[in-house]
C-alpha positions, 0 to 999 in steps of 0.5 A, a space after each residue: 158375103 162369100 156365100 152370097 157370091 156363091 149363091 149368085 153364081 150358081 155354085 150353092 143352092 139358095 134354098 138348102 145351102 148345098 153345093 150345086 152339081 154341074 150337069 148337061 141340060 139334056 137331063 132337064 130338057 131332053 135336048 142339050 143346050 149346054 151345061 147347067 147347075 142343079 140342086 136335085 133336092 130342091 128342083 132348082 137349076 140355072 143354065 150357063 152362058 153359051 160355051 162356058 160353065 159360067 152360070 147365068 145367075 142363081 139356082 131357081 126353083 119353079 116359083 123363081 123360074 116363073 118370076 124370072 120369066 115375068 120380069 124378063 117379059 116386062 123389062 125386055 119390052 123396054 129395051 128389045 125394040 132398040 137393043 142399044 138401050 139395054 145398058 141404059 135400061 139396066 143402069 136405070 134398073 140398078 138405080 131403082 133397086 139400089 144395087 150395083 150395076 154388076 149384079 143387076 141381072 134378073 138371073 141373080 134376082 130372087 122372087 121379090 126382086 123379080 116382082 119389083 122389076 116387073 112392077 117398075 117396068 110396067 110403070 115405066 112402060 106406062 109413063 113412056 106410053 109404050 104399048 106393051 104385052 101383058 103377062 097372061 097371069 096378070 090378065 086374071 
C-alpha cells in the first residue's frame, strides 16, 4: 500500500518503479509553469499544484496523458457549466468507480480508469440530455 501511495503522489514511477525526479517544467514545455516530477527513462511526468511541490497525481506516459485529457474532456462538461456541481460530480464518480472520494481524481487514474471515467461521463451526459462536445478521436 505504501508503494501505491508513492505512485499516486508522483514519487515513484508506475512503469519502472524508480524514484521520480523533481524538475522545473521548463525542461518539458520550454516555459516554466512550476515544478514537476519526471521519470526520464519512461518519458512519464506530472505537474504540481501551483506554488507547491505536491504532485497533481501519478506520473503519466504519453498514452496516459492522452487518456487523462479525454477523461477530463467529458467529466468537466458535467460540472464546469456550474462549478458548484464539482464536488457532487466527483462524489458520483467515486461511487461509480467504487473507490474512496479522496483518491477519485483523474490525476491519480490509470488508462483503464480514465477510459471508464470518459464512458461513464458520456452516459450521464446523454441521460441528462446535455449537448456535449465529442473528443476528436471519438469521431472516427
